[in-house]
PyMOL Python script that loads the backbone (N, CA, C, O; Angstrom):
from pymol import cmd

cmd.read_pdbstr("""\
ATOM      1  N   MET A   1      33.347  66.485 -14.235  1.00  0.00           N
ATOM      2  CA  MET A   1      34.759  66.358 -14.033  1.00  0.00           C
ATOM      3  C   MET A   1      35.369  67.792 -14.082  1.00  0.00           C
ATOM      4  O   MET A   1      34.836  68.705 -13.452  1.00  0.00           O
ATOM      5  N   LEU A   2      36.436  67.976 -14.796  1.00  0.00           N
ATOM      6  CA  LEU A   2      37.078  69.297 -14.783  1.00  0.00           C
ATOM      7  C   LEU A   2      36.143  70.339 -15.308  1.00  0.00           C
ATOM      8  O   LEU A   2      36.161  71.467 -14.816  1.00  0.00           O
ATOM      9  N   ALA A   3      35.328  70.027 -16.278  1.00  0.00           N
ATOM     10  CA  ALA A   3      34.402  71.020 -16.875  1.00  0.00           C
ATOM     11  C   ALA A   3      33.101  71.108 -16.101  1.00  0.00           C
ATOM     12  O   ALA A   3      32.179  71.799 -16.534  1.00  0.00           O
ATOM     13  N   GLY A   4      32.999  70.414 -14.946  1.00  0.00           N
ATOM     14  CA  GLY A   4      31.829  70.442 -14.159  1.00  0.00           C
ATOM     15  C   GLY A   4      30.756  69.456 -14.638  1.00  0.00           C
ATOM     16  O   GLY A   4      29.618  69.483 -14.170  1.00  0.00           O
ATOM     17  N   GLU A   5      31.151  68.566 -15.600  1.00  0.00           N
ATOM     18  CA  GLU A   5      30.229  67.539 -16.073  1.00  0.00           C
ATOM     19  C   GLU A   5      30.329  66.298 -15.197  1.00  0.00           C
ATOM     20  O   GLU A   5      31.362  66.058 -14.572  1.00  0.00           O
ATOM     21  N   PRO A   6      29.280  65.524 -15.151  1.00  0.00           N
ATOM     22  CA  PRO A   6      29.337  64.290 -14.318  1.00  0.00           C
ATOM     23  C   PRO A   6      30.340  63.310 -14.880  1.00  0.00           C
ATOM     24  O   PRO A   6      30.590  63.289 -16.085  1.00  0.00           O
ATOM     25  N   TYR A   7      30.906  62.512 -14.025  1.00  0.00           N
ATOM     26  CA  TYR A   7      31.858  61.468 -14.378  1.00  0.00           C
ATOM     27  C   TYR A   7      31.101  60.242 -14.877  1.00  0.00           C
ATOM     28  O   TYR A   7      30.346  59.633 -14.120  1.00  0.00           O
ATOM     29  N   LEU A   8      31.291  59.881 -16.113  1.00  0.00           N
ATOM     30  CA  LEU A   8      30.664  58.715 -16.713  1.00  0.00           C
ATOM     31  C   LEU A   8      31.750  57.762 -17.043  1.00  0.00           C
ATOM     32  O   LEU A   8      32.391  57.918 -18.082  1.00  0.00           O
ATOM     33  N   ALA A   9      32.010  56.750 -16.199  1.00  0.00           N
ATOM     34  CA  ALA A   9      33.160  55.866 -16.365  1.00  0.00           C
ATOM     35  C   ALA A   9      33.139  55.100 -17.700  1.00  0.00           C
ATOM     36  O   ALA A   9      34.196  54.720 -18.203  1.00  0.00           O
ATOM     37  N   TRP A  10      31.986  54.879 -18.257  1.00  0.00           N
ATOM     38  CA  TRP A  10      31.898  54.093 -19.520  1.00  0.00           C
ATOM     39  C   TRP A  10      31.699  54.985 -20.710  1.00  0.00           C
ATOM     40  O   TRP A  10      31.292  54.496 -21.763  1.00  0.00           O
ATOM     41  N   ASP A  11      31.968  56.296 -20.602  1.00  0.00           N
ATOM     42  CA  ASP A  11      31.986  57.261 -21.711  1.00  0.00           C
ATOM     43  C   ASP A  11      33.015  56.749 -22.745  1.00  0.00           C
ATOM     44  O   ASP A  11      34.089  56.265 -22.385  1.00  0.00           O
ATOM     45  N   GLU A  12      32.670  56.865 -23.984  1.00  0.00           N
ATOM     46  CA  GLU A  12      33.526  56.385 -25.073  1.00  0.00           C
ATOM     47  C   GLU A  12      34.963  56.900 -25.010  1.00  0.00           C
ATOM     48  O   GLU A  12      35.909  56.149 -25.249  1.00  0.00           O
ATOM     49  N   GLU A  13      35.118  58.168 -24.691  1.00  0.00           N
ATOM     50  CA  GLU A  13      36.452  58.764 -24.622  1.00  0.00           C
ATOM     51  C   GLU A  13      37.256  58.206 -23.443  1.00  0.00           C
ATOM     52  O   GLU A  13      38.444  57.914 -23.575  1.00  0.00           O
ATOM     53  N   LEU A  14      36.594  58.061 -22.291  1.00  0.00           N
ATOM     54  CA  LEU A  14      37.300  57.526 -21.167  1.00  0.00           C
ATOM     55  C   LEU A  14      37.619  56.019 -21.328  1.00  0.00           C
ATOM     56  O   LEU A  14      38.685  55.542 -20.938  1.00  0.00           O
ATOM     57  N   LEU A  15      36.674  55.317 -21.903  1.00  0.00           N
ATOM     58  CA  LEU A  15      36.937  53.904 -22.223  1.00  0.00           C
ATOM     59  C   LEU A  15      38.128  53.737 -23.126  1.00  0.00           C
ATOM     60  O   LEU A  15      39.007  52.906 -22.896  1.00  0.00           O
ATOM     61  N   SER A  16      38.134  54.565 -24.181  1.00  0.00           N
ATOM     62  CA  SER A  16      39.242  54.480 -25.153  1.00  0.00           C
ATOM     63  C   SER A  16      40.574  54.800 -24.485  1.00  0.00           C
ATOM     64  O   SER A  16      41.580  54.157 -24.784  1.00  0.00           O
ATOM     65  N   ALA A  17      40.600  55.770 -23.596  1.00  0.00           N
ATOM     66  CA  ALA A  17      41.782  56.092 -22.854  1.00  0.00           C
ATOM     67  C   ALA A  17      42.295  54.946 -22.012  1.00  0.00           C
ATOM     68  O   ALA A  17      43.495  54.677 -21.960  1.00  0.00           O
ATOM     69  N   ARG A  18      41.326  54.247 -21.324  1.00  0.00           N
ATOM     70  CA  ARG A  18      41.730  53.101 -20.489  1.00  0.00           C
ATOM     71  C   ARG A  18      42.260  51.969 -21.330  1.00  0.00           C
ATOM     72  O   ARG A  18      43.234  51.316 -20.956  1.00  0.00           O
ATOM     73  N   VAL A  19      41.621  51.725 -22.480  1.00  0.00           N
ATOM     74  CA  VAL A  19      42.159  50.686 -23.324  1.00  0.00           C
ATOM     75  C   VAL A  19      43.589  50.975 -23.843  1.00  0.00           C
ATOM     76  O   VAL A  19      44.453  50.098 -23.868  1.00  0.00           O
ATOM     77  N   ARG A  20      43.797  52.234 -24.253  1.00  0.00           N
ATOM     78  CA  ARG A  20      45.148  52.632 -24.631  1.00  0.00           C
ATOM     79  C   ARG A  20      46.131  52.460 -23.511  1.00  0.00           C
ATOM     80  O   ARG A  20      47.260  52.024 -23.734  1.00  0.00           O
ATOM     81  N   CYS A  21      45.711  52.803 -22.273  1.00  0.00           N
ATOM     82  CA  CYS A  21      46.548  52.584 -21.131  1.00  0.00           C
ATOM     83  C   CYS A  21      46.946  51.154 -20.924  1.00  0.00           C
ATOM     84  O   CYS A  21      48.102  50.836 -20.648  1.00  0.00           O
ATOM     85  N   ARG A  22      45.939  50.278 -21.066  1.00  0.00           N
ATOM     86  CA  ARG A  22      46.188  48.792 -20.883  1.00  0.00           C
ATOM     87  C   ARG A  22      47.167  48.348 -21.956  1.00  0.00           C
ATOM     88  O   ARG A  22      48.067  47.557 -21.675  1.00  0.00           O
ATOM     89  N   HIS A  23      47.019  48.817 -23.126  1.00  0.00           N
ATOM     90  CA  HIS A  23      48.018  48.388 -24.204  1.00  0.00           C
ATOM     91  C   HIS A  23      49.414  48.857 -23.883  1.00  0.00           C
ATOM     92  O   HIS A  23      50.380  48.121 -24.083  1.00  0.00           O
ATOM     93  N   THR A  24      49.538  50.114 -23.370  1.00  0.00           N
ATOM     94  CA  THR A  24      50.804  50.645 -23.025  1.00  0.00           C
ATOM     95  C   THR A  24      51.432  49.848 -21.830  1.00  0.00           C
ATOM     96  O   THR A  24      52.627  49.555 -21.813  1.00  0.00           O
ATOM     97  N   LEU A  25      50.577  49.524 -20.855  1.00  0.00           N
ATOM     98  CA  LEU A  25      51.090  48.756 -19.724  1.00  0.00           C
ATOM     99  C   LEU A  25      51.553  47.391 -20.135  1.00  0.00           C
ATOM    100  O   LEU A  25      52.543  46.890 -19.602  1.00  0.00           O
ATOM    101  N   LYS A  26      50.858  46.764 -21.081  1.00  0.00           N
ATOM    102  CA  LYS A  26      51.270  45.506 -21.637  1.00  0.00           C
ATOM    103  C   LYS A  26      52.633  45.644 -22.322  1.00  0.00           C
ATOM    104  O   LYS A  26      53.516  44.804 -22.147  1.00  0.00           O
ATOM    105  N   LYS A  27      52.788  46.711 -23.099  1.00  0.00           N
ATOM    106  CA  LYS A  27      54.071  46.900 -23.738  1.00  0.00           C
ATOM    107  C   LYS A  27      55.195  47.095 -22.718  1.00  0.00           C
ATOM    108  O   LYS A  27      56.289  46.557 -22.892  1.00  0.00           O
ATOM    109  N   LEU A  28      54.936  47.845 -21.679  1.00  0.00           N
ATOM    110  CA  LEU A  28      55.938  48.035 -20.615  1.00  0.00           C
ATOM    111  C   LEU A  28      56.235  46.709 -19.938  1.00  0.00           C
ATOM    112  O   LEU A  28      57.404  46.355 -19.788  1.00  0.00           O
ATOM    113  N   ASN A  29      55.222  45.967 -19.524  1.00  0.00           N
ATOM    114  CA  ASN A  29      55.381  44.724 -18.806  1.00  0.00           C
ATOM    115  C   ASN A  29      56.120  43.671 -19.636  1.00  0.00           C
ATOM    116  O   ASN A  29      56.869  42.859 -19.092  1.00  0.00           O
ATOM    117  N   ASP A  30      55.911  43.690 -20.925  1.00  0.00           N
ATOM    118  CA  ASP A  30      56.498  42.661 -21.837  1.00  0.00           C
ATOM    119  C   ASP A  30      57.876  43.080 -22.375  1.00  0.00           C
ATOM    120  O   ASP A  30      58.518  42.298 -23.076  1.00  0.00           O
ATOM    121  N   SER A  31      58.338  44.284 -22.065  1.00  0.00           N
ATOM    122  CA  SER A  31      59.616  44.700 -22.647  1.00  0.00           C
ATOM    123  C   SER A  31      60.731  44.514 -21.628  1.00  0.00           C
ATOM    124  O   SER A  31      60.494  44.344 -20.432  1.00  0.00           O
ATOM    125  N   ILE A  32      61.919  44.550 -22.130  1.00  0.00           N
ATOM    126  CA  ILE A  32      63.145  44.440 -21.350  1.00  0.00           C
ATOM    127  C   ILE A  32      63.626  45.820 -20.976  1.00  0.00           C
ATOM    128  O   ILE A  32      63.672  46.709 -21.826  1.00  0.00           O
ATOM    129  N   PRO A  33      63.990  46.023 -19.709  1.00  0.00           N
ATOM    130  CA  PRO A  33      64.449  47.395 -19.271  1.00  0.00           C
ATOM    131  C   PRO A  33      65.588  47.929 -20.168  1.00  0.00           C
ATOM    132  O   PRO A  33      66.449  47.186 -20.640  1.00  0.00           O
ATOM    133  N   ASN A  34      65.542  49.244 -20.371  1.00  0.00           N
ATOM    134  CA  ASN A  34      66.518  49.996 -21.099  1.00  0.00           C
ATOM    135  C   ASN A  34      66.500  49.671 -22.597  1.00  0.00           C
ATOM    136  O   ASN A  34      67.500  49.927 -23.268  1.00  0.00           O
ATOM    137  N   THR A  35      65.438  49.132 -23.141  1.00  0.00           N
ATOM    138  CA  THR A  35      65.299  48.897 -24.577  1.00  0.00           C
ATOM    139  C   THR A  35      64.454  50.034 -25.141  1.00  0.00           C
ATOM    140  O   THR A  35      63.758  50.702 -24.376  1.00  0.00           O
ATOM    141  N   PRO A  36      64.487  50.274 -26.428  1.00  0.00           N
ATOM    142  CA  PRO A  36      63.626  51.323 -27.010  1.00  0.00           C
ATOM    143  C   PRO A  36      62.130  51.131 -26.703  1.00  0.00           C
ATOM    144  O   PRO A  36      61.426  52.108 -26.443  1.00  0.00           O
ATOM    145  N   GLU A  37      61.653  49.912 -26.731  1.00  0.00           N
ATOM    146  CA  GLU A  37      60.231  49.613 -26.416  1.00  0.00           C
ATOM    147  C   GLU A  37      59.871  50.006 -24.997  1.00  0.00           C
ATOM    148  O   GLU A  37      58.819  50.593 -24.743  1.00  0.00           O
ATOM    149  N   TRP A  38      60.780  49.664 -24.059  1.00  0.00           N
ATOM    150  CA  TRP A  38      60.558  50.011 -22.662  1.00  0.00           C
ATOM    151  C   TRP A  38      60.555  51.503 -22.439  1.00  0.00           C
ATOM    152  O   TRP A  38      59.734  52.022 -21.683  1.00  0.00           O
ATOM    153  N   LYS A  39      61.452  52.183 -23.079  1.00  0.00           N
ATOM    154  CA  LYS A  39      61.502  53.702 -22.892  1.00  0.00           C
ATOM    155  C   LYS A  39      60.311  54.308 -23.594  1.00  0.00           C
ATOM    156  O   LYS A  39      59.770  55.280 -23.066  1.00  0.00           O
ATOM    157  N   GLU A  40      59.865  53.842 -24.702  1.00  0.00           N
ATOM    158  CA  GLU A  40      58.638  54.349 -25.396  1.00  0.00           C
ATOM    159  C   GLU A  40      57.434  54.161 -24.505  1.00  0.00           C
ATOM    160  O   GLU A  40      56.628  55.083 -24.379  1.00  0.00           O
ATOM    161  N   ALA A  41      57.278  53.034 -23.896  1.00  0.00           N
ATOM    162  CA  ALA A  41      56.151  52.760 -23.000  1.00  0.00           C
ATOM    163  C   ALA A  41      56.190  53.658 -21.780  1.00  0.00           C
ATOM    164  O   ALA A  41      55.129  54.114 -21.353  1.00  0.00           O
ATOM    165  N   GLN A  42      57.346  53.943 -21.190  1.00  0.00           N
ATOM    166  CA  GLN A  42      57.445  54.856 -20.083  1.00  0.00           C
ATOM    167  C   GLN A  42      57.066  56.297 -20.522  1.00  0.00           C
ATOM    168  O   GLN A  42      56.345  56.995 -19.809  1.00  0.00           O
ATOM    169  N   GLU A  43      57.540  56.709 -21.650  1.00  0.00           N
ATOM    170  CA  GLU A  43      57.248  58.080 -22.199  1.00  0.00           C
ATOM    171  C   GLU A  43      55.736  58.165 -22.417  1.00  0.00           C
ATOM    172  O   GLU A  43      55.145  59.200 -22.111  1.00  0.00           O
ATOM    173  N   ALA A  44      55.107  57.146 -22.921  1.00  0.00           N
ATOM    174  CA  ALA A  44      53.672  57.161 -23.176  1.00  0.00           C
ATOM    175  C   ALA A  44      52.870  57.271 -21.901  1.00  0.00           C
ATOM    176  O   ALA A  44      51.840  57.945 -21.865  1.00  0.00           O
ATOM    177  N   LEU A  45      53.342  56.603 -20.840  1.00  0.00           N
ATOM    178  CA  LEU A  45      52.629  56.656 -19.570  1.00  0.00           C
ATOM    179  C   LEU A  45      52.865  57.954 -18.811  1.00  0.00           C
ATOM    180  O   LEU A  45      51.953  58.462 -18.158  1.00  0.00           O
ATOM    181  N   ILE A  46      54.079  58.498 -18.887  1.00  0.00           N
ATOM    182  CA  ILE A  46      54.418  59.734 -18.130  1.00  0.00           C
ATOM    183  C   ILE A  46      55.089  60.653 -19.105  1.00  0.00           C
ATOM    184  O   ILE A  46      56.310  60.804 -19.063  1.00  0.00           O
ATOM    185  N   PRO A  47      54.323  61.287 -19.999  1.00  0.00           N
ATOM    186  CA  PRO A  47      54.970  62.184 -21.036  1.00  0.00           C
ATOM    187  C   PRO A  47      55.513  63.490 -20.348  1.00  0.00           C
ATOM    188  O   PRO A  47      55.082  63.883 -19.264  1.00  0.00           O
ATOM    189  N   ASN A  48      56.423  64.084 -21.013  1.00  0.00           N
ATOM    190  CA  ASN A  48      57.066  65.321 -20.613  1.00  0.00           C
ATOM    191  C   ASN A  48      57.625  65.310 -19.218  1.00  0.00           C
ATOM    192  O   ASN A  48      57.643  66.338 -18.540  1.00  0.00           O
ATOM    193  N   ARG A  49      58.095  64.125 -18.771  1.00  0.00           N
ATOM    194  CA  ARG A  49      58.687  64.052 -17.460  1.00  0.00           C
ATOM    195  C   ARG A  49      60.063  64.709 -17.448  1.00  0.00           C
ATOM    196  O   ARG A  49      60.687  64.854 -18.499  1.00  0.00           O
ATOM    197  N   LYS A  50      60.526  65.094 -16.310  1.00  0.00           N
ATOM    198  CA  LYS A  50      61.821  65.718 -16.138  1.00  0.00           C
ATOM    199  C   LYS A  50      62.737  64.723 -15.376  1.00  0.00           C
ATOM    200  O   LYS A  50      62.303  64.070 -14.427  1.00  0.00           O
ATOM    201  N   GLY A  51      63.965  64.630 -15.798  1.00  0.00           N
ATOM    202  CA  GLY A  51      64.904  63.720 -15.131  1.00  0.00           C
ATOM    203  C   GLY A  51      64.698  62.285 -15.506  1.00  0.00           C
ATOM    204  O   GLY A  51      63.946  61.940 -16.417  1.00  0.00           O
ATOM    205  N   ASN A  52      65.417  61.443 -14.745  1.00  0.00           N
ATOM    206  CA  ASN A  52      65.381  60.009 -15.048  1.00  0.00           C
ATOM    207  C   ASN A  52      64.143  59.372 -14.464  1.00  0.00           C
ATOM    208  O   ASN A  52      63.563  59.855 -13.492  1.00  0.00           O
ATOM    209  N   LEU A  53      63.759  58.286 -15.080  1.00  0.00           N
ATOM    210  CA  LEU A  53      62.525  57.605 -14.621  1.00  0.00           C
ATOM    211  C   LEU A  53      62.833  56.112 -14.752  1.00  0.00           C
ATOM    212  O   LEU A  53      63.377  55.653 -15.757  1.00  0.00           O
ATOM    213  N   TYR A  54      62.467  55.370 -13.703  1.00  0.00           N
ATOM    214  CA  TYR A  54      62.580  53.937 -13.764  1.00  0.00           C
ATOM    215  C   TYR A  54      61.280  53.329 -13.172  1.00  0.00           C
ATOM    216  O   TYR A  54      60.936  53.584 -12.018  1.00  0.00           O
ATOM    217  N   LEU A  55      60.607  52.561 -13.950  1.00  0.00           N
ATOM    218  CA  LEU A  55      59.393  51.890 -13.494  1.00  0.00           C
ATOM    219  C   LEU A  55      59.666  50.395 -13.465  1.00  0.00           C
ATOM    220  O   LEU A  55      60.098  49.828 -14.469  1.00  0.00           O
ATOM    221  N   GLU A  56      59.430  49.776 -12.379  1.00  0.00           N
ATOM    222  CA  GLU A  56      59.636  48.347 -12.269  1.00  0.00           C
ATOM    223  C   GLU A  56      58.322  47.617 -12.527  1.00  0.00           C
ATOM    224  O   GLU A  56      57.418  47.631 -11.691  1.00  0.00           O
ATOM    225  N   PRO A  57      58.224  46.972 -13.706  1.00  0.00           N
ATOM    226  CA  PRO A  57      56.956  46.285 -14.021  1.00  0.00           C
ATOM    227  C   PRO A  57      56.652  45.120 -13.087  1.00  0.00           C
ATOM    228  O   PRO A  57      57.561  44.463 -12.579  1.00  0.00           O
ATOM    229  N   ARG A  58      55.594  44.915 -12.908  1.00  0.00           N
ATOM    230  CA  ARG A  58      54.367  44.327 -13.319  1.00  0.00           C
ATOM    231  C   ARG A  58      53.283  45.344 -12.930  1.00  0.00           C
ATOM    232  O   ARG A  58      52.982  45.565 -11.757  1.00  0.00           O
ATOM    233  N   PHE A  59      52.706  45.960 -14.003  1.00  0.00           N
ATOM    234  CA  PHE A  59      51.639  46.893 -13.771  1.00  0.00           C
ATOM    235  C   PHE A  59      50.361  46.296 -14.306  1.00  0.00           C
ATOM    236  O   PHE A  59      50.421  45.477 -15.223  1.00  0.00           O
ATOM    237  N   ALA A  60      49.224  46.658 -13.790  1.00  0.00           N
ATOM    238  CA  ALA A  60      47.933  46.187 -14.257  1.00  0.00           C
ATOM    239  C   ALA A  60      46.931  47.312 -14.162  1.00  0.00           C
ATOM    240  O   ALA A  60      47.031  48.202 -13.318  1.00  0.00           O
ATOM    241  N   ALA A  61      45.957  47.242 -15.058  1.00  0.00           N
ATOM    242  CA  ALA A  61      44.811  48.117 -14.983  1.00  0.00           C
ATOM    243  C   ALA A  61      43.591  47.353 -15.181  1.00  0.00           C
ATOM    244  O   ALA A  61      43.533  46.489 -16.056  1.00  0.00           O
ATOM    245  N   THR A  62      42.587  47.631 -14.395  1.00  0.00           N
ATOM    246  CA  THR A  62      41.309  46.862 -14.485  1.00  0.00           C
ATOM    247  C   THR A  62      40.201  47.761 -15.018  1.00  0.00           C
ATOM    248  O   THR A  62      40.228  48.981 -14.854  1.00  0.00           O
ATOM    249  N   MET A  63      39.268  47.149 -15.634  1.00  0.00           N
ATOM    250  CA  MET A  63      38.128  47.879 -16.236  1.00  0.00           C
ATOM    251  C   MET A  63      36.839  47.211 -15.828  1.00  0.00           C
ATOM    252  O   MET A  63      35.929  47.030 -16.637  1.00  0.00           O
ATOM    253  N   GLU A  64      36.770  46.836 -14.522  1.00  0.00           N
ATOM    254  CA  GLU A  64      35.581  46.192 -14.039  1.00  0.00           C
ATOM    255  C   GLU A  64      34.467  47.155 -13.904  1.00  0.00           C
ATOM    256  O   GLU A  64      34.659  48.297 -13.486  1.00  0.00           O
ATOM    257  N   LYS A  65      33.299  46.709 -14.253  1.00  0.00           N
ATOM    258  CA  LYS A  65      32.103  47.564 -14.130  1.00  0.00           C
ATOM    259  C   LYS A  65      31.351  47.145 -12.825  1.00  0.00           C
ATOM    260  O   LYS A  65      30.940  45.994 -12.676  1.00  0.00           O
ATOM    261  N   THR A  66      31.195  48.078 -11.930  1.00  0.00           N
ATOM    262  CA  THR A  66      30.541  47.822 -10.724  1.00  0.00           C
ATOM    263  C   THR A  66      29.175  48.502 -10.704  1.00  0.00           C
ATOM    264  O   THR A  66      28.974  49.580 -11.264  1.00  0.00           O
ATOM    265  N   PHE A  67      28.258  47.828 -10.040  1.00  0.00           N
ATOM    266  CA  PHE A  67      26.905  48.357  -9.946  1.00  0.00           C
ATOM    267  C   PHE A  67      26.560  48.579  -8.464  1.00  0.00           C
ATOM    268  O   PHE A  67      26.895  47.756  -7.613  1.00  0.00           O
ATOM    269  N   THR A  68      25.911  49.662  -8.180  1.00  0.00           N
ATOM    270  CA  THR A  68      25.517  49.935  -6.793  1.00  0.00           C
ATOM    271  C   THR A  68      23.979  49.873  -6.653  1.00  0.00           C
ATOM    272  O   THR A  68      23.449  50.075  -5.561  1.00  0.00           O
TER     273      THR A  68
END
""", "prot")
cmd.dss("prot")
cmd.show_as("cartoon", "prot")
cmd.util.cbc("prot")
cmd.orient("prot")
């Protein structure tokens, strides 16, 4: 990847990041717009953003393992 290492999709660090992302997406999808929970979820997904942001939920992330 960035360090020139091979991409291992099921690496513990990457798997953990995907699980955190799914939790954040669930929080965003289950919250009401313009509430603190909704704003926290947006900030978690797109930190350090500039200007206004509006995300219209229903978001999903998959973690399917494919074999070739």
